[in-house]
N, C-alpha and C positions, 0 to 999 in steps of 0.2 A: 810554807809553814814557818812561822817565826819562832825563834829560839825562846823569846820571852813568853809567848803564848804556851809553848810546850812546858816550860818551867812552872808557869802558873797552874797549868792543868795538873802536873804532878804534885805540886805543893798544895793544891786544894782538894786532893783526893778525887779528882775528876769532876768537881763542881763547875770548873771553867773548861769548856771544850777547847781542845788544842787546835781544832780546825776553824777556820773563819767561815762566815756565812757564804762567801763566794766559793770556797772549796767544797763545802757541804752541798751547795746547789749544783756545782759541776759534777760531783760524784753521783748525786741523785739523778741528774739528767743523763749521765752516761749509763747508769743501771737501767733507767727507764728505756733508753734507746736500745740497749741490748735485748731487753725483754720484748720490746716491740718487734724487733727484727726476728726474734725467735718465734713469737706468735704468728707473724706474717708467714714465715716458712712453714709452720704447722698448718696454717689455713690453706696455703698453696698446695701442700701435699694432700690434704683432705679433698680439696676441689678437684685435683687430678684423679684421685680415686673415684670420686663421684662421676667424673666425665667418662672414665673407663667403664664403670658399671652401667652407665646410661648407654654407651656405645654397644656393650654386650647385649643389653636388653633390646636395643633397636635391631641388632643383627639377628637375634633369636626370633623376634617378631617377623622380620622379613623372611627368614627361612620357613617359619610356620605358614606364612601367608602364601608362599609359592610352592609349598610341599604338595605333591600329588598324593591324594589319599590312596591307600593300598586297596587293591581290588578285593572284594569279599572272597573268602576261600570257598570254592565249590566242592561238593562231595566228590570223592574219587570215582573214576569210571567203573561201571558195573551194571548189573541188572537190578532194576527197582520196580516196585508196583506201579502199574499203569494208572494214570489219573482218570482215564475214561472208562476202561473195562477192568474191573477188579479181578477177573480170571486170568489176566495177562501180566507179564512183566515186560518192561521196555528197557532197551539199552541206553544208558547215559554214558557218552564218550568223554566226560570230564568237562565239556564245554556246552554241549547242547544235546537234546533228546534226538535220537535217530528213529528211523522208520522200522527198525528191527524189533520185533516182538516175538514172544514165545509163551506157551501156556505156563501158568503158575504151578509150581509143584508143591 
């Protein structure tokens, strides 16, 4: 920055810029570069978050795909009405019907 340019700027109440075109261009370029670097970092962070979310979704899908469905809950063991003869009750052992029958009360 030249002394003469600064004095002209002060003397003309700012009508004459105290920075040369070269200095203004360099300052603008530096600000643009800093902003570009900042935007690039933000985009990289966003991309990393998207990658992590995608990996989590893939992992969840894989777990769902290989998950064994739960067996249906069977009624507890006990005496239940016989499906063949309504006058009898048959023993259910919690897994299968047995041959044990007795008259219905």
